[in-house]
C-alpha positions in Angstrom: 131.4 182.5 135.4 129.3 179.5 136.6 127.9 178.7 133.2 131.2 179.1 131.5 132.7 176.7 134.2 135.4 179.4 135.0 137.0 178.9 138.4 137.5 182.3 140.1 137.1 181.8 143.8 138.3 185.3 144.7 135.7 186.9 142.4 132.9 184.9 144.0 134.0 185.7 147.4 134.3 189.4 146.5 130.7 189.3 145.1 129.5 187.6 148.3 131.2 190.0 150.6 129.9 193.0 148.8 126.3 191.6 148.6 126.5 191.0 152.4 127.9 194.5 153.0 124.8 195.9 151.3 122.8 193.4 153.4 121.2 192.2 150.1 119.0 195.2 150.0 118.0 195.9 146.4 118.5 192.4 145.2 115.4 191.0 143.5 114.2 187.3 144.1 115.6 186.3 140.9 119.1 187.8 141.7 119.2 186.2 145.1 118.3 182.8 143.6 120.6 183.0 140.6 123.5 184.1 142.9 123.4 181.0 145.1 122.8 178.9 142.1 125.9 180.2 140.5 127.9 179.6 143.8 126.6 176.0 144.0 127.2 175.3 140.4 130.9 176.6 140.8 131.3 174.6 143.9 132.0 177.7 146.0 131.1 177.1 149.7 130.4 180.2 151.8 128.0 179.4 154.7 127.7 183.1 155.8 126.6 184.0 152.3 124.1 181.2 152.0 122.7 182.0 155.5 122.4 185.7 154.6 120.4 184.8 151.5 118.2 182.4 153.4 117.6 185.0 156.1 116.8 187.7 153.5 114.4 185.3 151.6 112.6 184.4 154.7 112.4 188.1 156.0 110.6 188.8 152.7 108.4 185.8 153.3 109.4 184.6 149.8 107.2 187.3 148.4 108.0 187.7 144.6 109.7 184.4 144.3 108.6 182.6 141.2 108.7 178.9 140.9 112.1 178.9 139.1 113.5 181.1 141.9 112.3 178.7 144.6 113.6 175.8 142.6 117.0 177.3 141.9 117.4 178.5 145.5 116.7 175.1 147.2 118.7 173.2 144.6 121.7 175.4 145.3 121.5 175.0 149.1 121.2 171.2 148.8 124.0 171.0 146.2 126.2 173.0 148.5 125.3 171.0 151.6 124.1 174.0 153.3 120.8 173.0 155.1 118.5 175.6 156.5 115.5 173.8 157.8 113.2 177.0 158.1 114.0 177.9 154.4 112.9 174.4 153.1 109.7 174.7 155.2 108.9 178.1 153.9 109.6 177.0 150.2 107.2 174.0 150.8 104.4 176.3 152.1 105.0 178.9 149.3 105.0 176.2 146.6 101.7 174.8 147.8 100.1 178.1 148.0 101.2 179.0 144.4 99.9 175.6 143.3 102.1 173.1 141.9 100.4 173.2 138.5 102.4 176.4 137.7 105.7 174.7 138.3 107.4 173.1 135.2 108.8 169.6 135.3 112.4 170.6 136.0 111.3 172.8 138.8 109.3 170.1 140.5 112.1 167.6 140.0 114.8 170.0 141.4 112.7 170.9 144.5 112.1 167.2 145.6 115.7 166.3 144.7 117.0 169.1 146.9 114.6 168.2 149.8 115.7 164.5 149.6 119.4 165.5 149.6 118.8 167.6 152.5 116.8 165.0 154.3 113.7 166.9 154.5 110.8 164.8 155.7 107.5 166.1 154.3 105.6 163.2 153.0 102.4 165.3 152.2 104.5 167.5 149.9 106.3 164.6 148.2 103.0 163.0 147.5 101.5 166.2 146.3 104.3 166.5 143.7 104.1 162.8 142.7 100.3 163.2 142.2 100.9 166.4 140.1 103.3 164.5 137.9 101.0 161.6 137.4 98.1 164.0 136.7 100.2 165.5 133.8 100.9 161.9 132.6 104.6 162.9 133.0 104.2 165.2 129.9 107.4 167.3 129.7 109.4 165.2 132.1 112.8 164.3 130.6 115.0 161.4 131.7 116.9 163.5 134.2 113.7 164.7 135.8 112.3 161.1 136.1 115.6 159.9 137.5 115.9 162.7 140.0 112.3 162.4 141.2 112.4 158.6 141.5 115.7 158.8 143.5 114.3 161.5 145.7 111.0 159.7 146.6 112.8 156.4 147.2 115.5 158.0 149.3 112.7 159.5 151.5 110.7 156.3 151.5 107.7 157.7 149.6 105.6 154.8 148.2 103.2 155.9 145.6 102.7 153.1 143.2 100.8 155.2 140.6 103.9 157.3 140.2 106.3 154.5 139.9 104.0 152.7 137.4 103.7 155.9 135.3 107.6 156.3 135.3 108.0 152.7 134.2 105.5 153.1 131.4 107.0 156.3 130.2 110.6 155.0 130.2 109.5 151.9 128.3 107.5 154.0 125.9 110.5 156.2 125.1 112.6 152.9 124.7 115.0 154.5 127.2 116.2 157.0 124.7 118.1 159.8 126.3 118.5 157.8 129.6 122.1 158.1 130.7 123.8 155.4 132.8 123.0 157.5 135.9 119.4 157.7 135.0 119.0 154.0 134.4 120.9 153.1 137.7 118.7 155.7 139.7 115.4 154.5 138.5 115.9 150.8 139.0 117.6 151.4 142.4 114.7 153.6 143.4 112.1 150.9 142.4 114.1 148.4 144.4 114.4 150.6 147.4 110.7 151.0 147.7 109.9 147.4 146.9 108.2 147.7 143.6 109.0 145.9 140.3 108.1 146.5 136.6 109.0 143.5 134.4 109.0 145.6 131.2 111.3 148.3 132.7 113.8 145.9 134.3 114.0 143.9 131.2 114.5 147.0 129.1 117.2 148.4 131.4 119.1 145.1 131.5 119.0 144.8 127.7 120.1 148.4 127.2 123.0 148.2 129.6 124.3 145.0 128.0 123.8 146.5 124.5 125.9 149.6 125.5 128.4 147.1 127.0 128.2 149.3 130.1 130.2 152.0 128.5 130.0 155.2 130.5 128.8 153.4 133.7 130.7 154.6 136.7 131.4 152.1 139.7 128.5 153.4 141.7 126.2 153.1 138.8 127.2 149.5 138.1 126.6 148.7 141.7 123.2 150.3 142.0 122.0 148.3 138.9 123.0 144.9 140.1 121.9 145.6 143.7 118.6 146.8 142.4 118.2 143.5 140.2 119.3 141.3 143.2 117.0 143.1 145.6 113.9 142.4 143.6 115.0 138.9 142.9 115.3 139.3 139.1 117.5 137.0 137.0 119.6 138.8 134.4 122.6 136.7 134.0 124.1 138.6 131.1 123.8 141.8 133.1 125.5 140.3 136.2 128.4 138.8 134.2 128.8 142.1 132.2 129.1 144.1 135.5 131.5 141.6 137.0 133.6 141.7 133.8 133.7 145.5 133.9 134.8 145.6 137.6 137.5 143.1 137.0 138.8 145.0 133.9 139.0 148.0 136.1 140.8 145.9 138.7 138.2 147.1 141.2 139.6 150.6 141.1 137.2 153.2 142.0 134.9 150.8 143.9 134.6 151.7 147.7 133.9 149.3 150.4 130.1 149.7 150.1 130.3 149.0 146.4 132.5 145.8 146.9 130.2 144.5 149.6 127.1 145.2 147.5 128.5 143.7 144.4 129.5 140.3 145.8 126.2 140.1 147.7 124.2 140.8 144.6 126.0 138.1 142.6 125.5 135.6 145.4 121.8 136.4 145.5 121.6 135.9 141.7 123.6 132.7 142.1 126.2 133.9 139.6 129.8 132.7 140.3 132.3 134.8 138.5 135.7 133.3 139.0 137.7 136.4 138.1 135.5 138.6 140.4 135.9 136.0 143.2 139.8 135.9 142.8 140.0 139.8 142.7 137.9 140.3 145.8 139.5 137.4 147.6 142.9 139.1 147.2 141.4 142.3 148.8 140.0 140.4 151.7 143.4 138.6 152.2 145.2 142.0 152.9 146.1 142.8 156.5 143.8 145.2 158.3 141.3 145.3 155.5 138.4 144.5 157.9 138.7 147.9 159.5 137.5 149.6 156.3 134.1 147.8 156.3 131.1 148.6 158.4 129.0 145.9 160.2 126.3 145.9 157.4 129.0 145.5 154.7 130.7 142.7 156.7 127.3 141.0 157.0 126.8 141.1 153.2 130.3 139.6 152.8 129.5 136.9 155.2 126.6 135.9 153.1 128.6 135.8 150.1 131.2 133.6 151.9 128.5 131.2 153.1 127.0 131.0 149.6 130.4 130.0 148.2 130.7 127.3 150.9 127.2 125.9 150.7 126.1 126.4 147.1 129.5 126.5 145.3 131.4 124.0 147.4 134.3 126.3 148.1 136.8 124.2 150.2 136.9 125.3 153.8 140.6 125.5 153.8 140.4 128.4 151.3 137.9 130.2 153.6 140.1 129.6 156.6 142.9 131.6 155.0 140.8 134.7 155.5 141.2 134.4 159.2 140.2 137.4 161.2 137.9 138.9 158.6 135.8 135.7 158.4 135.2 135.8 162.1 134.4 139.6 161.9 131.8 138.9 159.2 130.2 136.1 161.3 129.9 138.5 164.3 128.4 141.3 162.0 125.7 139.2 160.7 124.6 138.2 164.1 124.6 141.8 165.2 122.7 143.0 162.3 120.0 140.4 161.8 118.0 140.3 165.1 114.7 142.2 164.8 111.5 140.8 166.5 108.3 142.3 165.0 104.9 142.3 166.5 103.8 140.0 163.8 106.5 137.5 164.9 105.5 137.7 168.5 101.9 137.0 167.6 102.9 133.9 165.5 105.3 132.7 168.2 102.7 132.9 170.9 100.3 130.7 168.9 102.9 128.4 167.7 103.8 127.7 171.3 100.4 126.2 171.8 100.4 124.3 168.6 103.9 122.8 169.0 105.9 123.7 172.0 109.8 123.8 171.7 110.4 126.5 169.1 113.0 129.0 170.0 112.9 132.7 169.0 115.8 134.3 167.2 117.8 131.0 167.1 121.3 131.5 165.7 122.1 128.9 163.1 125.7 127.8 163.7 126.4 127.0 159.9 125.1 130.2 158.4 125.0 132.6 161.4 121.5 133.6 160.4 119.0 134.5 163.1 116.0 132.3 162.6 112.7 133.8 163.7 111.3 130.6 165.2 113.3 127.4 165.1 112.8 123.8 166.3 116.3 122.7 166.3 115.6 119.0 167.1 113.6 118.6 163.8 115.6 121.3 161.9 112.4 123.2 161.1 112.8 126.9 160.6 109.8 129.4 160.6 110.5 132.7 159.0 107.8 135.3 159.7 107.8 137.7 156.7 106.2 141.1 157.0 105.7 143.7 154.1 109.3 144.6 153.8 110.2 141.0 152.8 108.1 141.4 149.5 108.2 143.0 146.2 105.0 144.3 144.6 104.5 143.8 140.9 103.3 147.1 139.4 100.2 146.6 137.3 99.2 143.6 139.5 99.1 144.7 143.1 97.9 141.3 144.2 101.1 139.7 142.9 103.8 139.8 145.5 107.1 137.8 145.6 109.8 137.4 148.2 112.5 139.9 147.8 116.0 138.8 146.9 117.4 138.9 150.4 114.5 137.0 151.9 114.7 134.3 149.2 118.5 134.1 149.5 118.2 133.5 153.2 115.6 130.8 152.5 118.1 129.1 150.0 121.0 129.2 152.3 119.1 127.8 155.2 117.9 124.9 153.1 121.5 124.3 152.0 122.4 124.2 155.7 119.9 121.4 156.3 116.9 123.3 157.5 113.3 122.7 156.4 112.0 126.3 155.9 108.5 127.7 156.3 108.1 131.2 155.1 104.9 132.6 156.7 103.7 135.6 154.7 101.9 138.5 156.6 99.1 138.8 153.9 98.1 135.1 154.4 98.3 135.4 158.2 96.3 138.7 158.4 93.3 137.4 156.7 92.8 134.6 159.3 89.9 135.8 161.5 90.7 134.1 164.8 93.2 132.2 166.8 91.5 128.9 166.1 91.9 129.4 162.3 95.6 130.5 162.9 96.3 127.4 164.9 94.9 125.3 162.1 96.9 127.1 159.5 100.1 126.5 161.5 99.4 122.9 162.1 98.9 122.5 158.2 102.1 124.1 157.5 104.1 122.0 160.1 102.4 118.8 158.8 103.4 119.6 155.1 106.9 120.4 156.0 107.3 117.6 158.2 106.4 115.1 155.4 108.9 116.6 153.0 
C-alpha cells in the first residue's frame, strides 16, 4: 500500500490495532521496521502504535536489528514527528557497536537526517558518521544522500570541514548531475549555515540554477539558495535577478513570512535592487495588520532592507513613511535582536577605555538602529568586535577568512550613515600576547581611521 501510494487509512489502523493486540509478539525486527516505515511513508499518524513499536524494539535491546532496520525505523519516527528519545539513544549505541562500516550510504544518511529532524544532540555520533563518509571518499553516496547529510549536520551545528570539503569536491566532480533543486538548495544552505565556502561549488550551483531557469524550484528552495549566497557574501547577480524574477512571476504566492523577509534581506546584502520585487513586497507591507504575521527576527531583516533602500538606493523618505506602523515595528525589532556582548568585546572595551576614554558599549545608532559594539559618537568612530561567527572559512584554504554577508552589510550601512568603522577580527586580537601590544594595536587602528 505504501509503495503503491494507496491511501487506505482504515486498513493501516486495522493492522496497527491487530499488531498491538498481539503485543507485537512474533514480529521480526525487519517486520517492525517495515511497518512503521510504511505508516510514515503513507502519512499515517498513530502515536500509540509507534510507541508500542519503540517499546518492543527497546525491550529486545535492538537484538537482531540490521542496519537497514535501524535506518528505516528512525527515519519513520522522524518522518512522522514521533520522537522517542530513548529509542534514538539506543539506535546510536547499537549502530556504533555494529560499526558504521557495515552501513550503506543511504542508511547512514537516513539515520543522521532522522536524528537532526528529531533534534537529537549527539555530536560524537554525527562526527563518527561524517568521518566514515570521508574515509569512503563518498563512494556510493548519491545526491540525495549528500543533500540530506549536509542538511542534517548543519542543522545540528556539526562543523567538520573535511566532510564539507569532500562534499563540495564530489558535487563539482559530478558536475551536479542528478542534483535536484532541493539537493542544490540544501547543500549551499548547509555550507552557509556552518560558515564554510567553496568557490567552485557555489559557482557551479549558481550557473546550474540559472541554466535551468530555476524550473522546478519551490519557494523555499529559491529562498534557501539566495540566503546561502548572501550569508557567505558571494556575488552572483544573475542568480539573484533570476530568483526575484521567479518570485514576481508567482506574485509571491507560496512565499511565507520567513521566505519574504529572507529574500529582501538577501537582495539587500547583495546590493541588488529589483524594482518589480520591491513593488510587490512594498504592496504586502502596505496592507493593514500585516505586521502581526512577522516575527522579531523577520522584522529585523525587513528593517535592514528598508535602511538599505534609504541609504544606498536613495529611496525617498516620504515613501518609507507611508509604511507607518510596520516601519516603527521593524526599528524596534532590530534593537531587540541585535544586542549581544561577548567576552571578547568586554576585553577589547576594557583596554580601549585606557587607550581612548569615551567609547560607549552597545550604542544605538539613530539612523540605522544598529547596536554598535563600541562607539565614540563625538568622532563618529564605530568599533565592531567580530568573533568567529562573523567570518566565513574558505575550504581548501583554512587561513583565508572573510566577513560573512551580515557583518559586511552592517559595515556598509554604518559607513553610509556617516560612521568610520573599524572591524576588529578575533584572530588578529588573539595572537597579541599581552595588554601592552593590544593597546598599541588599538592605537594604530584609531590613528588610521582618524586620518581617513
